[in-house]
C-alpha positions in Angstrom: 90.4 142.5 80.4 92.2 144.7 82.7 91.2 144.2 86.6 89.8 147.1 88.5 88.8 147.9 92.1 85.3 146.4 91.2 86.5 143.5 89.2 89.5 141.6 90.4 90.6 138.1 91.0 89.0 136.5 94.0 92.2 135.7 95.7 92.6 139.3 96.2 89.2 140.1 98.0 90.6 140.1 101.5 93.5 142.5 100.9 93.2 146.0 102.3 92.1 148.3 99.6 95.4 150.1 99.0 97.3 146.8 98.9 94.4 145.3 96.5 95.0 148.5 94.3 98.8 147.8 94.2 98.2 144.3 93.4 95.8 145.0 90.6 98.2 147.5 89.0 101.2 144.9 89.3 99.1 142.2 88.0 97.6 144.4 85.1 101.3 145.3 84.0 102.6 141.6 84.2 99.6 140.6 81.8 100.8 143.2 79.6 104.4 141.9 79.6 102.9 138.3 78.6 102.5 136.8 81.9 99.9 134.1 82.2 97.0 135.2 84.8 97.9 132.1 86.9 101.5 133.2 87.4 100.8 137.0 87.5 98.2 136.9 90.4 100.2 135.3 93.1 103.3 137.2 92.3 101.3 140.5 92.3 99.8 139.8 95.4 103.1 138.9 97.1 104.8 142.1 95.8 101.8 144.4 96.6 101.9 143.1 100.3 105.8 143.6 100.4 105.3 147.3 99.0 102.7 148.0 101.7 105.0 146.5 104.5 108.0 148.7 103.2 106.2 152.0 101.9 106.5 155.2 103.8 103.3 156.8 105.1 103.8 159.4 102.4 104.2 157.0 99.7 101.0 155.2 100.6 99.1 158.3 100.9 100.3 159.6 97.5 99.2 156.2 95.7 96.0 156.1 97.6 95.4 159.7 96.2 96.4 158.6 92.7 92.9 157.4 91.8 92.1 154.1 90.2 94.5 151.4 89.4 96.2 152.3 86.1 95.0 151.3 82.9 96.7 148.5 81.0 99.0 149.9 78.2 98.0 150.1 74.6 101.3 148.1 73.7 100.1 145.1 76.0 96.6 145.1 74.5 97.9 145.2 70.8 100.6 142.6 70.9 101.4 139.5 72.6 104.8 140.3 74.0 106.1 137.0 75.7 109.6 138.4 74.7 109.3 140.9 77.3 109.5 138.2 79.9 113.3 137.7 78.8 114.1 141.5 79.5 116.4 142.1 82.3 115.7 144.5 85.0 118.1 147.5 85.5 118.8 149.7 88.5 119.4 153.1 87.3 120.1 156.8 88.7 116.8 158.5 88.7 115.9 162.3 89.5 114.2 160.9 92.7 116.8 158.5 93.7 117.1 155.1 92.1 115.1 153.4 89.5 114.1 149.9 88.8 113.2 149.5 85.1 112.9 146.6 82.5 115.4 146.9 79.7 113.0 148.6 77.1 110.4 150.0 79.6 109.4 153.6 78.8 109.1 154.3 82.7 110.5 152.7 85.8 108.5 150.2 87.8 109.6 151.6 91.1 111.7 154.5 92.3 113.6 154.5 95.8 115.5 156.9 97.6 118.2 154.4 98.3 120.1 152.5 95.7 120.3 149.4 98.2 116.2 149.5 98.1 116.2 149.6 94.4 118.8 146.7 94.1 116.7 144.6 96.4 113.5 145.1 94.3 115.2 144.8 91.0 116.6 141.4 92.4 113.2 140.0 93.3 111.7 141.0 89.8 114.6 139.4 88.0 114.4 136.2 90.1 110.5 136.0 89.4 111.1 136.6 85.8 114.2 134.3 85.5 116.3 136.9 84.0 119.0 139.3 84.9 119.7 142.4 87.1 122.2 145.1 85.8 123.2 147.6 88.5 124.5 150.9 87.0 126.6 153.6 88.6 125.2 157.0 89.0 127.1 158.1 85.7 125.1 155.3 83.9 128.1 152.9 83.5 127.5 149.3 84.3 128.7 148.5 88.0 127.5 144.8 88.2 125.3 142.2 86.4 123.6 139.5 88.3 122.1 136.6 86.3 119.0 134.7 87.8 118.0 132.6 84.5 116.1 129.6 85.5 117.8 126.3 84.2 115.4 123.5 83.7 
């Protein structure tokens, strides 16, 4: 069941509303990608807090005005997609700057004005997932690949 602003994990109850909304969005997306709740919740909370600390006032206002947390994708509801956890992250040129996106995602998870910010975010996600980060040049060519696979 997707979480909402009225029905969310108790560990999110003390978050400010805008941070809670972002954490719910992140956690719902992670569940769609095959994460277990126990793993998705703390990661989502940490990432939402970091987003709030680093977001511009305009970005926060736009996000606040965007309404309810996004609904979970139909893809995540229909299929069990643990293989999505294996997908690496990519930093790609985007019309609004630089995007961070999973390998087969239809839209980016984040967009930043500066490439360095996108790389930082992509690296965090790749480390959390234990996958890789591919950094692209503006023309789309691969600039660098960083591997964060977890070795047990």
